[in-house]
C-alpha positions in Angstrom: 0.1 -0.3 0.0 1.3 3.0 -1.0 1.7 6.0 1.9 -0.9 9.0 1.4 2.1 11.4 0.5 3.7 9.1 -1.8 3.5 9.7 -5.8 1.3 6.5 -7.4 2.7 5.0 -10.4 0.5 4.9 -13.4 2.0 2.4 -15.3 1.1 -0.3 -16.2 -2.4 -0.2 -15.5 -5.9 -1.2 -17.3 -7.3 1.7 -19.4 -9.8 4.0 -17.2 -11.5 5.1 -20.8 -14.4 2.2 -20.8 -18.0 2.2 -22.1 -19.0 2.1 -18.4 -17.2 4.4 -17.1 -18.3 6.9 -19.8 -22.2 5.8 -19.6 -22.6 6.2 -15.8 -20.9 10.1 -16.2 -23.5 10.6 -18.8 -26.6 9.5 -16.4 -25.0 11.5 -13.8 -25.0 14.5 -16.3 -28.2 14.4 -16.9 -29.7 14.9 -13.3 -27.1 17.0 -12.2 -28.6 19.3 -14.9 -31.5 19.6 -12.9 -29.5 20.0 -9.8 -27.3 22.7 -11.5 -30.5 24.8 -12.6 -31.1 25.4 -9.2 -27.9 26.9 -8.7 -30.1 29.9 -9.7 -32.2 29.6 -6.9 -30.8 32.7 -4.5 -31.6 34.5 -7.8 -35.1 33.4 -8.0 -35.8 33.7 -4.3 -34.6 37.2 -4.5 -36.0 38.6 -7.5 -38.9 36.3 -7.8 -40.0 35.7 -4.1 -39.1 39.0 -2.9 -36.5 36.9 -0.4 -34.1 38.5 2.0 -30.5 37.1 2.5 -31.5 35.5 5.5 -34.4 33.8 3.8 -31.8 32.8 0.7 -29.5 31.3 3.3 -32.2 29.4 5.0 -33.5 27.6 2.3 -30.2 27.0 0.2 -29.1 25.4 4.1 -31.7 22.5 4.0 -30.3 20.9 0.9 -27.0 20.3 2.3 -28.3 19.6 6.0 -30.6 16.8 4.6 -27.8 15.2 2.7 -25.9 15.4 5.8 -28.4 13.7 8.2 -28.7 10.7 5.1 -24.8 10.0 5.2 -25.4 7.1 7.3 -28.0 5.5 5.6 -26.7 6.4 1.8 -23.8 5.1 3.0 -24.9 1.6 4.5 -27.4 1.1 0.9 -24.6 2.0 -1.2 -22.6 -0.7 0.1 -25.4 -3.4 0.6 -27.8 -2.8 -2.4 -25.5 -1.6 -4.6 -24.7 2.2 -6.7 -27.7 1.5 -9.6 -30.6 1.9 -7.5 -29.9 4.8 -5.5 -28.7 6.2 -8.7 -32.2 6.1 -10.4 -34.0 7.0 -6.9 -32.2 10.4 -7.0 -33.2 11.1 -10.6 -37.0 10.5 -9.5 -36.8 12.4 -6.8 -35.0 15.2 -8.8 -37.7 15.0 -11.5 -40.8 15.3 -8.5 -38.3 18.4 -7.1 -38.0 20.6 -10.7 -41.9 20.5 -11.2 -42.7 21.2 -7.7 -41.3 24.8 -8.1 -43.8 25.5 -10.2 -46.6 25.6 -7.1 -44.1 27.8 -5.3 -45.2 31.6 -4.8 -43.6 32.4 -1.3 -40.6 31.2 0.7 -42.9 29.0 3.5 -43.0 25.5 4.4 -43.2 24.4 0.7 -40.0 25.8 -0.2 -38.7 24.3 2.8 -39.7 20.7 1.7 -38.7 21.0 -1.4 -35.2 21.6 -0.3 -35.5 18.2 1.4 -36.7 16.0 -1.3 -33.4 18.0 -3.2 -31.0 17.1 -0.8 -31.8 13.1 -0.5 -32.6 13.3 -4.2 -28.8 14.8 -4.5 -27.1 13.0 -2.2 -28.5 9.4 -3.9 -27.5 10.2 -7.3 -24.1 11.8 -6.7 -23.1 9.3 -4.2 -24.1 6.3 -6.0 -22.3 7.7 -9.2 -19.2 8.5 -7.8 -18.9 5.3 -5.6 -19.8 3.5 -9.0 -17.0 5.2 -10.9 -14.4 4.4 -8.2 -15.4 0.7 -8.8 -14.9 1.1 -12.0 -11.4 2.9 -12.2 -8.0 1.4 -11.5 -6.7 2.1 -7.9 -3.7 4.3 -9.6 -5.9 6.4 -11.7 -8.3 7.4 -8.6 -7.5 10.8 -8.5 -7.8 11.1 -12.5 -11.2 9.2 -12.9 -12.8 11.1 -9.6 -11.5 14.5 -11.4 -12.9 13.0 -14.8 -16.2 12.4 -13.3 -16.3 15.7 -11.9 -15.5 17.8 -14.5 -18.2 15.8 -16.7 -20.5 16.6 -13.6 -19.7 20.1 -12.5 -20.2 21.3 -16.7 -23.6 21.0 -15.6 -22.7 23.9 -13.1 -22.1 26.6 -16.5 -24.1 25.1 -18.8 -27.5 24.7 -17.0 -27.7 27.9 -15.2 -26.8 29.4 -18.7 -29.8 27.6 -20.3 -32.1 28.6 -17.4 -30.9 31.7 -16.9 -31.6 32.5 -20.6 -34.5 30.5 -20.6 -36.3 32.0 -17.8 -35.7 35.8 -19.0 -37.2 35.0 -22.4 -40.0 32.2 -21.7 -40.4 32.2 -17.9 -39.2 30.6 -14.9 -41.7 27.5 -15.5 -39.9 26.5 -18.4 -36.4 26.4 -16.8 -38.0 24.5 -14.3 -39.9 22.1 -16.4 -36.4 21.3 -18.6 -35.0 20.4 -15.2 -37.6 18.1 -14.9 -37.3 16.4 -18.6 -33.1 16.4 -17.5 -33.8 14.1 -14.7 -36.5 11.8 -16.6 -34.3 11.2 -18.9 -31.6 10.1 -16.3 -33.7 7.7 -14.4 -35.0 5.9 -17.8 -31.2 5.4 -18.6 -30.0 4.3 -15.7 -31.6 1.1 -15.9 -29.0 0.4 -18.3 -26.3 0.8 -15.7 -24.5 -2.2 -14.2 -22.8 -2.1 -10.8 -19.2 -3.1 -10.9 -18.2 -6.7 -9.3 -17.5 -6.3 -6.0 -15.6 -8.7 -4.1 -16.8 -7.8 -0.8 -20.4 -7.7 -1.6 -21.6 -10.7 0.0 -20.2 -9.8 3.0 -21.8 -6.2 3.2 -25.1 -7.0 2.1 -25.2 -9.6 5.4 -24.9 -6.1 7.4 -28.0 -5.1 9.0 -29.8 -2.2 8.9 -29.7 -1.3 12.6 -26.0 -1.4 12.0 -25.8 1.2 9.6 -25.1 4.2 12.0 -22.4 2.1 13.8 -20.5 1.4 11.0 -20.8 5.0 9.0 -19.5 6.1 12.8 -16.7 3.6 12.7 -15.4 4.5 8.9 -15.5 8.1 9.9 -13.2 8.1 12.7 -10.7 6.7 10.8 -11.5 9.6 8.1 -11.7 12.9 10.7 -8.8 14.9 9.4 -9.5 14.5 5.8 -13.4 14.5 6.8 -12.9 18.2 8.6 -10.9 19.4 5.8 -13.9 18.7 3.1 -16.8 20.3 5.5 -14.4 23.4 5.5 -14.0 23.3 1.8 -18.0 23.2 1.7 -18.1 25.9 4.1 -16.1 28.2 1.5 -18.0 26.9 -1.6 -21.5 27.4 0.0 -20.4 30.9 1.2 -19.4 31.8 -2.1 -21.8 30.1 -4.3 -24.9 31.5 -2.0 -23.8 34.7 -1.5 -22.0 35.9 -4.7 -25.4 36.4 -6.6 -26.9 38.9 -4.0 -23.9 40.4 -3.7 -23.4 41.4 -7.5 -26.9 42.2 -7.9 -27.0 44.9 -5.3 -24.4 46.6 -7.4 -26.7 46.3 -10.5 -25.6 42.9 -12.3 -28.6 41.5 -14.8 -27.0 38.0 -15.1 -24.9 36.2 -12.5 -24.1 33.1 -15.0 -20.8 34.0 -15.9 -19.2 33.3 -12.5 -20.8 29.8 -13.4 -19.3 29.4 -16.8 -15.7 30.6 -15.6 -16.0 28.5 -12.7 -16.8 25.4 -14.8 -14.3 26.2 -17.5 -11.5 26.1 -15.1 -12.5 23.3 -13.4 -12.7 21.3 -16.7 -9.4 22.3 -17.9 -7.9 21.2 -14.9 -9.4 17.3 -14.4 -9.2 16.9 -18.0 -5.7 18.2 -18.8 -4.3 17.6 -15.8 -6.2 15.2 -13.8 -3.6 13.0 -13.3 -1.6 15.5 -11.4 -2.5 14.4 -7.9 -2.1 10.5 -8.8 1.7 11.1 -10.2 3.1 13.9 -7.6 1.1 12.6 -4.5 -2.1 13.2 -3.5 -1.8 14.9 -0.2 0.7 17.5 -1.6 -1.6 18.5 -4.4 -4.6 18.6 -2.0 -2.7 21.2 0.6 -1.3 23.3 -2.0 -4.5 23.6 -4.0 -6.3 24.2 -0.6 -4.3 27.0 0.0 -5.3 28.7 -3.1 -8.8 28.1 -2.3 -8.7 30.3 0.7 -7.0 32.6 -0.7 -9.4 32.9 -3.6 -12.1 33.4 -1.0 -10.5 36.0 0.7 -10.4 37.8 -2.8 -14.1 37.4 -3.7 -14.4 40.6 -1.3 -13.1 42.4 -4.9 -15.8 41.2 -6.5 -18.0 43.4 -8.8 -20.5 42.4 -11.6 -17.4 43.0 -14.7 -15.3 40.3 -12.6 -17.8 37.8 -12.5 -16.2 35.2 -15.1 -12.7 36.1 -13.7 -13.1 35.0 -10.3 -15.2 32.3 -11.4 -12.3 30.5 -13.1 -9.7 31.3 -10.2 -12.3 29.5 -7.9 -13.1 26.8 -10.5 -8.9 26.3 -10.7 -8.9 25.7 -6.9 -11.8 23.5 -6.7 -10.7 21.3 -9.4 -7.2 20.5 -8.2 -8.6 20.1 -4.2 -11.8 17.8 -4.4 -10.6 14.8 -6.4 -6.9 15.1 -4.9 -8.7 14.9 -1.8 -11.2 12.2 -2.2 -8.9 10.1 -3.7 -6.9 10.8 -0.7 -9.6 9.8 1.9 -10.1 6.7 -0.3 -6.4 5.4 0.4 -7.3 5.6 4.2 -10.9 4.2 4.1 -11.0 0.1 4.0 -12.0 -1.5 0.5 -15.1 -3.0 1.8 -16.4 0.8 3.2 -16.0 2.4 0.0 -19.5 3.4 -0.4 -19.5 4.9 3.2 -16.3 6.5 2.4 -17.2 8.3 -0.4 -21.0 9.6 1.3 -18.6 10.8 4.3 -16.7 12.8 2.2 -20.1 14.2 0.2 -21.9 14.4 3.2 -19.1 16.3 4.9 -18.7 18.8 2.2 -22.6 19.0 2.4 -22.6 19.5 6.5 -19.8 22.5 5.7 -22.1 24.2 3.1 -25.2 24.2 5.4 -23.4 25.1 8.3 -22.0 28.0 6.2 -25.2 29.2 4.4 -27.0 29.1 7.5 -24.5 31.2 9.4 -23.5 33.6 6.8 -27.1 34.7 6.2 -27.3 36.5 9.8 -23.6 37.8 8.9 -25.0 39.4 5.9 -27.2 41.6 8.2 -25.1 42.8 10.6 -21.6 42.9 8.8 -22.1 42.8 5.0 -21.1 40.4 2.2 -17.1 41.1 2.3 -17.3 39.9 6.0 -18.6 36.5 5.0 -15.9 36.3 2.5 -13.2 36.9 5.2 -14.8 34.5 7.3 -15.1 31.6 4.7 -11.4 31.9 4.2 -10.3 31.8 7.6 -12.7 28.5 8.0 -10.8 27.3 5.0 -7.5 28.0 6.8 -8.7 25.9 9.9 -9.1 23.2 7.6 -5.7 23.2 5.8 -3.8 23.1 9.4 -6.2 20.3 10.1 -5.5 18.5 7.1 -2.1 19.1 6.8 -1.5 17.9 10.9 -4.0 15.0 10.6 -2.9 13.7 7.3 1.0 14.1 8.5 0.2 11.1 11.2 -2.1 8.9 8.6 1.2 9.1 6.5 3.4 7.9 9.2 1.4 5.5 10.3 1.2 3.8 6.8 4.8 4.8 6.1 5.9 2.5 9.2 7.4 -0.7 8.3 5.8 -4.1 9.0 6.8 -5.8 12.1 
């Protein structure tokens, strides 16, 4: 087993580029179109439902909170019943979610309830897809596989908001939401052709009872504390940026907010496709730490965001995210036991969502008292704390793994 700070040799290994690999990516991209359409939810709430900054923060927070609470169950389901059923269930929930927003005319119980549906649906679809991707990928290409999957998935972060924003302006928000529902339905249909990869440990994990899900997930989580803490702090910074940059520039007179998504996605895709193997080659821990430092810096500089700088700031944020997320995810899988891969990947996603939830909930109040710039400074400090935890915690893990066997 390689130490977490060591480069992973890439040859000779079996190919990453297989038909099942690309098919899973395609199915996830379709459902993520719906999820990414609702990256515009802060704008919709602000401009169509007259929501305040705290309203935007609270509604946005529900999705991540529910996703985090679902972690013990989703992780167990992944390891026990497989990846494909969860992908299909997530697509169905996103179909219903997208259509139901047509009935929302104010920020109230229905809006919060729909965010619960989105939190569960998004968690099921994403966790099922990314775990299956890691099943299909050679160990030495885990970072690259996660990066390519992320690049394809995240491309919807630019495409969907751009299409939805233009559609909403010309035809109305109901058409934009209906299009999101159509993509979710197509994802569900195509998910029936997905096949779970063979897992040597599948028989053992299938025997674990439902009542053991929480205990088993907590056991896996304890072995991954520094990595999950780092991912949670990343989620906090990410949530602050993606939620509050929109009302921030709208107050400055911006008409469209999608250039940020376009810049973010373009950079992330370039990094993950063109340089996706960098972390595997030079060490996942090293790349994760350095990318996280850039991440914190970019969030800090968001205090200088203006309508004319949306694309540039989005591009810089995408560069940092494009390197960091797959590197830390692959690093986490090195530490986790192979039989708990579903739980490990779900915990990574859940940690990110939990950080996002705490961030948008807390910072919604901060905006009222201290303004948007204070939010970005605070989010940058949270990311710095994550860097320190990852540096110290992963160094101890590396030392343990590097010790000679007795």
